[in-house]
N, C-alpha and C positions, 0 to 999 in steps of 0.2 A: 543760689541763695535767694530766698523770697524777701523782697523789700516791703515796706509798708504800702508803697504804691500799688503793689500787686495783691495786697491783703483783701479778702472778701469784705464787702461793704457792711456785712452784719457785725463785724468787729469794731466798726467806728462808733465812738461814744455818741449815744443818742439815736442809734439805729435799731439794732436788735433783729431777730429773725423775721418778725412780721413786716416791719418796715422794709427790711432788705428784700423780701420777696416782692413787695409792691414796687420798689425802685427798679428791680430787675424787669418786671412785667411792663411797667408804665414808661420807663425811660431807658431801658437797656443798660442800667448801671449795675455792674457786678463787683467792681473793685473800687478802691479809693481813687485810683487814677481815672476810672470811668466817670466818677462824680466830678472830678476836677475838669474833665473835658466837657461837662455840661455848662456851656458858656452863657453869659447873659445875652438876651436878644435886644435889650435896650438899657439905657441908664436914666435915672432921675436925679435932678440937682437937689441935694439935701443940705445945702449950705445955710439956709435961712430957717429960723425958728419963729413961729407965730404964737400969739396968746389966744386963749379961748375968747377973750373979749373982742378980738379982731375979726372973728368969724362973721361972714355976711352971707346973704342968701345965694349969691352966685360963686361962692368959694369953691375952688377945685381942691384936689388933694393937697394937704398941708401938713407941716411938721410941728409938733408941740413937745414941751418938756415939762414934766410934773410928776405926780405920784398917783398910784392906784390905791385908793383908801378902802375899797370894798369890792368883793367879787362873789357871785352866787349863781348856781344853776337854777333856772326857772322852767317851769312846765311840768311839775310833779315827778312821777317815777320815770317818765321818758326823758326828762331833762332836755327839752327841745332846744334851749338856747342858754348861752352864758352871758351874763350882764355884769359889767364892772364899772365902778365910779372912778373917774379920773379928774384930778384937780391940779391947777397950776398957780393958785394964789389969786388969780383974777376971776376965776369962775370954775364951774364944774360941768362935765358932760358924761354921757354913758358910752361905754365901749360894748359892742354887742357882737356875739358870734353865733351863727345859726348852724354851723357845721363844725365838727371836731371839738364840740364844747367840753366833753369829758376829758379830752386829752389836753386841751389848751389851759384849762383852769389850774392845772398843776404847774404850768410854766410861768404863770403871772406872779411877779413879786409884789407883796403888799408893803406900802409905806417906804418904798425905795425909789429914788429918782429914776425915771424911765423916759425914753424917747418914743413918742407915738406918731405914726404916720398913717393918714387915710383921708377919705373924703367925707366931710361932715354933711349930715342931712337933718332936717328939723322934723321931729315927731311930736305933734302938739305944740307946746311952748318950749320944748327942750331940744338941745342939740344932741345928736349921737353920731358915732362913727361905726359902721358895720365892718367887721373883719379887718380891723386895723393891724398894722405891724407894730410890735412892741419889743423894745430892747432896753436892757439896763444902760443907763447913761454912761457909766464908766467903761463898759464894753464898747459902746458906740464911739467914745472918744479914743479909746485905745487903738481901734482899727481905723482911725481917721474917717469915721463915717459921715462927717459933715460935708464931704465933697460929692462926687458922683456915686450914686447908689445903684448897684447892679440889679436888674429885674430878670428873673429866671422863669422859663416856661414850666408849668406844672400841669396837673390833671385834677379832675374832681376827686378821684379816689385818694390821691396823695394829699390834697387839701384837707380831706376828711380825717387824715391821720396827722394833721399839723404840718404837712410839708407843702405849704404854698410857697411863693417866691421867697418870703422871709425865712421860712423854715429851712428851705434848701440852702439859702445863703448861710445860715448858722452852721449847717453840716459841712458846707464847703470850707468855711473858715477853720473848723476843727480839723478837717482832712489836710488842709494846707499847712496848719501849724505843725502837724506831725510828720509831714513828708517833704517840706520844701528843701531840706538839706540833701534829699536823694535825687533831685533833678540834675541830670547830666546833659551836656550839650549835644545836640543832634545835627547841627550844621557846622561846617568848617569855618574857621575864623575869617578866611578871606571872603566867604559869602556874606557873613554878618557885616563885615566892613563895607563890602561893595553895595549891599542893599540897605545899609544903615538900619539894621534890625537889632532889637534888644536880644540879650541871651534868652535861652529857653526858660530858665527860672524866673528871670525878670518879666518875661512875657506873661507867664501864668499869674504872677503876682499883680501885674499891671491890669490884666484883663478882668480880674475879680475885684480889684480895689484901685481903680485909676484915680489920679489926682485931677486930670483934665480930659476932655474929649479927645484931644490929639494923642494923649498917652494910650487911651483905650484903643484908638484906631491903629496905632503902631503895633500894639500887642496882638490885636486880632489879625492884622495882615501877616505878621510873622508866623503865627500858628497855622493860619490857612495855607500859607505858602509852603510850610514844612510838609504838611499832609499831601499837598498836590505835587510837590517835588518828588517825594518818595513814590507816589503813584506813577508819575511819569518815568522815573528811573526803572521801575519794574516793567512798565509797558515797553519802553524803548529797548531794554535788555532782552526782553522776550522777542521783540521784533527783530533784533539783531540775530538771535538764535534761529529764527525762522527764515532769515534772508542771508545776511553776510556769512554767518557761521554754518549755513546749510548749503551743501553743494547743489547747484542747479544745472540743468542741461543748458548748453550754450546754443542759442540761435544766432549763428555767426553772420548770416546774410539775409537780405531781402531778396526773395527769389522770383522765379518766373510766374508762379500762380498769383502771388500778391500783386505783381505789376500788371498781369493780364486782367485781373478783376478790377483793379483801380482804373486802368485806362479804357477797358472795353465794357464792363458789365455793372459798374457802380451806377445806380439809377439816378443819383443826384450828387451835387457838389457837397463834399463834406463841410460841416461847419468848422469855424476856427477852433471851437472847443474840442470837436472830434479829432482834428489834426493834432492839437496839443496833447490830448490823452494818448493817442497812438504813438507819439514821440516818447512819452513817459514810459509806456509799455515796452516799446522797442529798446529803450535805454536799459530797462531791467533785464530783458531777455538775452542781452549779449554780454552781461557782466560775469557770468559763471556763478552768480549767486542765485538763490531761490527767490522768485517773485512771489510776493504775497500782497496783492493790491486790491483795494476796494474802489469800485467805480460807482459813484453816486450820480444819478441823473434823473431829472424829473420825467414823468410820463411823457413819451413821445420825443425825448431828446436824442434818441439814436444810439442807445447802448448796444443793441443787437448787432448793428453794423460794425461797431468797434470790436465786439467779441468775435465776429466772423473774420475780420481782417487779422486779428491776433491769431486765430486758428490757422489761417493761411500762412502766416509766418512759421508756425510750427510745422505745417505740412512741407513747406519749402525747405525746411532743415531736416527732413527725414523723420518727423514725429507725427503722432496722432493727437487729436484733440477731442474733448468731450464737453457737452453742455448739460448740466443737471438742473432741471426745473422742478418746482414744488408740486405742480399738478399736471395731469395728462393733457388737459386743454392747452396749457401753456407750452408743454413739450411738443405737442402736435403743431401748434402755431409756429414755434421755432423751426421745426422740421420742414413745414410747408413753405415758410418764408425763405429760409436759407436754401432749401432745395430749389426753389424757383429762381433765386439769384444765381445759383451755380449750375443751372441745368445745361448750359452750353459749355461748361468747363469739365476737364477730366479730374473731378473731385467726387469721391464717393461719400454720400451722406446717408446715414441710416438712423432708425429710431427704435428704442426698446422701452416699453412700458409694461405695466401689469396686464394690459389687455392684448398685447401682441402674442398671438398663439405660438405654441411650441414649434409647430411646423415652419412658421415664418421666422422664428428666432434662430433656428439652427444655422442657416446659411449666413446670417448676420454675425453670429458668434464665431463661425469659422473664418469669415472675412476679417473680423477684428483681430483674431489671433495670428493670422498670417500677414496682416498689414494691408489688406486690400481695402478695408474700410478706413477712410481718413477722418471723418467726423462722426461721432456717435452722440445722439441726443436722446435724453430720457429722463425718467423720474428717479425715485429711489432704486429702481431696478438696476441702475448703473453700478450700484455697490454690491450687488449679489456676487457670490463666489464664482458663479459660472461665467461672469463677464470678465474676460481676460484680454488685455491689450497686448499687442506686440511691442509697442514703443510709445507709451503715453507721455506727451510732453507738456500739455496744457489742459487744465481743468477749469472750466467756467461754471460758476455756481450762481444761478439766478435767484433773486429774492432770498438771500442767504439766511435771513433770520427764521425762515421756515424749516431749516435743517439743524439737527443737533450736532454737537462736536464729534460724537462717535461716528456719525454718518460721514462727516467730511474726512475724518481720519482714515476711514475705509477706502475712500477715493485716493488718498495719498498712497495707500499700500498697493495700488494697481501698477506701480512702476518701481524698479530698483532704486532709481534716483527719483525722489518725489517730484511730481509734475509741478510746473509753475501754476499758481492759483490766481484767477481773476474772479473776484466776488462782485456781484452786481446787485444794486438795490434801487428801486424806484421810489423808495420812501426817503425823502430828504431828511437829513439828520443835522441839527444845528452843529456848527463847527466845534463848539466847546464840548458837546456830548460826543461827537465823532472822535475827538482827541482822547476820550476816555473809553467809550464802548468799543472803538476800533483802533485803539492807540498803538497796537502792534502791527497795523497794516499801513502801507503807503496809501494815500488817498488821492484819487483823481476825481474831478468834478466836471460833468457836462452841464454847463450853465447857460446854454442857449439852444433854442429850438431850430430845426431845419427851416430854410427859407420857404415862404408860402404858407406856413402854418398861421392861422388867424387865432387871436386870443379868444378864449371861450367867454361868452357873455353870461354872467351869473346874476340871478335875481332871486330875491326872497319874496314869497307870496303866502298869504294865509288862506284858510279854507273858503273865505268869502269870495275869493277870486277863482274858484275852481272851474266855473263855466268858461271863463276866459282862457284858462290853461287848456281845457279840453278842445276849445276852438283852435288854439295854437298848435296842439298836437295834430289835429285834422289838417291844418294848413301845411305842416311839415310833411305829412304822409302823402298828401296830394301833389307835393313837389317832388315826390320820388325818394324822400328821405326816410330814415328809420329812427325809432324812438325806444329808449330804455325807461321803464317805470320800476323804481327800486323801493322796496319795503323793508322795514326792520324785522318783521316777524312773519312766520309762515301761517300760523293759526291765530285766531283772535284770543286775546288774554282777558280773563275775567277781572283782573285787577288793574291792568294798565291800559290806558286809552290810546293805543297805537292804531294806526291804519294797518290792517293786516293784509298779507299777500293774497290770500284766497278771496277775501271780500273785494279787494282791489281788482283782482282778475275778473270776477263776475261783473263788477261795475264797468270796467273797460270793455268787456265783451258786449255788454248791452249797448254801450255808446258807439262802439265800432263793430257792427255785426258782420257775420259771414254772409255771403262769400266775398263781399267787397274788401274786407279786411282780414288779414291773417295775424293771429296773436299767439305768441309762444309764452311758455312759463318755465322757469328754472329755479330750483331751490335745493338746499342741501340734503333733503330727505329723499330725493329722487335717486333711482339707480343710475350709476355712472353712464351706462349705455343710453338711457332715456335722456339724460342731461345732455350728452354729446349730440344726440339727434336734434334736440331743440336748439342747441347752440349753432349747429351746422346749418339748420334751416334759416336762422336769423343772419348768420354770416353770409349765406348765399343770396339773401334777399327774398327768400320765400315767405318769411313773416315780416311784417312791418313794425310791429310793437312787441317788445320782450318784457314781460312782467317777471321780476326777479328779486331775490334777496341779494345779499352782498357777495354771493358766490361769483358774481361777475366782476368783483373788484380787481382781480388779477387774471390775466390770461385771455382777454377778449380784444380782438383787433378787427373792428368793422368800420372802415373809413367812411361808409355811407351813413353811419349813425350820427346825427347832428343834434339830437335833443336828449337830455337826461332829466327826468323828473324824480326827485328824491322825496318820498313821503315821510312825514314825521322827522324831518331833517334835524330838529332840535335834539333828537335822541342819539345822533351819530357823533363820534369824535371828529375833531378837525382834520386829522391826517386821513381818516377813513373817507370823509367827504371829499377831500382833495383827490384821493386815489380813485374814487368812483367817478368824479368829474373827468378824470383823465381817460375814461373809456370813449368820450366823444372828442371831437376836434382833431381826429386822426387823418382826415382827408383835407381837401382844399376848400370845402364849403364852410360858411359861418356856422358855428355851433353854439348851443345854449345849454345852460344847467339851471333848473328851477328848483329852489329849495322850498318845499311846502311844509308849513307848520300850523299848529293850532294858534289861536289868538294870543295866549299867554304862555310864557316860558321863562326860564331862569336868566339872570343877567349873564351867567357864564355862557349859556347857549346863545344869547344875543351877541356876545363877543365873537363866538365861533362863526355865526352866520354873517356878521358884518365883515369879518376877515375874509371869508370866502367871496363875498360880493366885491370886496375892494381889490383883491390881488389874485393873480394866477401863479405867483412865484412860490414854488414849493418850499424853498429855503426860508423865506419870510414866514410862511405858514407854519413851518416846523419850529421856528423860534417862538411864535405865539403859542403854539401847542405846548411847548416845553414850559413856558411861563404859566400856562393855565394848569397843566397836569403835573408838572415836575418831571425831572429826568428819569427817575426810577420807573414811573408808569409808562413812559414812552417805549422803552425797550424791554422792560421787565428785568429787574436786577438779577434774578437767578439765571435767566437765559443769557443775558449779555455779559455777565461777569463783572458789571460795574460794582466796585466795592462800596460798602456802606460807610460813606464818609462821615466822620464824627463832627468835624469842625467846618470844613469847607463846603460850599454849595456850588454846584456846577453852573447854575444860572447866574447867581449873584457875582461869583468870583471869576468871571470869564477872563478879565485882564490878568489876574494873578495866575490863572491856569496857563495862559500864554507865556508869561514870564517863566513859570516853572518848567514848561515844556522846552523853552529855549535854553535854559540853564542846564537842564538834564541832558539835552542833546549835546551841548558844548562840553560838559564833563565827560560824557561817554566817547565823544569824538577824540578827546585828548587822552583818555585813559579807560578803554573798554572794560578792563577787568577791575577797575578801581584799586589798582596796586600801588599808586603813588602815595607817599606819606600824607600829602595834603587831603587825600580822599579816604583816609582810614576811618574817620568818623562816619562818612556816608556808607562805606562798605559794612561796618559793624551793625549799623542800624538797619541796613537793607537785609542782612541775614536775619535779624530779629523779626522784621516785618514779614518776610517770607515764611518764617517759622510760625508766626502767630496768625497770619492771614493768607493761607495758601490760595485763596480765590483770586488774589492779585496777579498770580502768575499765569492765568489762563483767560485771555480775553479775545482770542480771535474767533 
């Protein structure tokens, strides 16, 4: 049975088809309930009334009570504005509207007591108020309008149709009057009591018409908590489905190969963070549940060693492992690095990518099928039907956001019992966002760099310092070091004043001529084979300077590279700048990152540059990036499955999110199926949410 809450917004008094379409397009409002979920973003105190005679030159917005005695459209046939005369007994002023005049004139009552709110300005010798809010005094008093007044966000198109903040407030009051009896409780009584929250009906009433700031705050917290609690219940139930409820292969012991590598071939002492993460992985692998773990670690934090040692655990227990990388460069880098570490051990490591020829592929596939290949590294080629494992026990997915859900599910299908999954990312994600974007994964964090790594010195320079920068490049090269020069574009743009790669390459070539200097170039339009040749020349030290676009952001490991110069740095996002910077500082030498910009740029770009110069901490950078761009832009809502939250905000409501996560976990630990009578309300609403918002159920 359809309730008024579910009714199309066009049926609300004062809306109609045209306004309904605008509300849908501008605010995403389709139903009465959608409108009620459009909450105020601030409140104004309307408890004081002023007189026209009180108005002074520095008056801010104020509230008056009186009557409109005249109204007319001015400006000929086009009727460009609406002018009304307002009087309160002490004086008179004009009320003026420049937008929506034809609509508003019919809403203004003549010779009836009204309440007017707005900011007065003087035009000649007369006061006027442009685009004031006007409401009949009896309606104002009936709704207790003399306290806090809600202010709603609107748009220019809505304002032109009379739906500014005041217009939306009127519609919301109409919707509330017709639906408040339909509001049912969505939180159990024991949670309301524990958290001292108002009921759901009370919360909506209080948030749209609060008596005090404290009342508004309590209502907002309750509504935000409710939305985040159900989000966390969905995520944690899905996580349980992928872990506890899904059988996993059991890695019952730490065997010979793991111990041999750890004691004889590990090239450095593991950091405490790496030891902690390995313990977390080890604990997962012996439970009999399916491991679904995200490993976050800044560039250079040692994720690959952790993945390799997890693979050795699989091999010691009779299983195979695979590592899937998003690019051939990164796949070959993994294969080369891991192959070198294991060269003296009886462990077979192979690689399959699109460029591996059929003749070379055949023995690899045969060895994979009969179990002779222990670790297979590759790109999307790993999920091809011809790639058949004998006994796949662990799948490592590097830079997982580069892969789609369908691709990852094909990897699962490579084994009768789905392999354990270790997802790795070098893109630090703020904790709040990680609880949402990856809420169904267990999360491990590598939050320290291996010993001996020096912090990268980052500096911002403008074009006026270019000669100094070129001298610094020369100094680094003469010391036997290598340099990255990164540009945002390949070709010059006729409309945007960026430094372009081809122009940069020519300039650098003139400054550092052959044969004394060797300069490479890499960009996205090159053939993969040509790109690989240039990358290999730079990695081997044959070229000292590499001019490149952001294709080098992921998958390049050149310990001898100690300087990165990023041109037009103001045009790059914060996380991208951090990822690029991570290409240097991978050896023992002091490394540098220079952010080159033009002299003038936006305040937002300034904040990004200042953040880069202040810190090397990827997680702090991720927090700032989220503040600047918002959570949806960081991961991409469609790709990550982050739901379109109506009321809560992932950045602002971090503490509420943590509370919701804790309570959701507590509820599911006690009652995984929500079968207890005390959880009936939660279960019923969860069913409704999953029916209405299927994207909540798929976030891995």
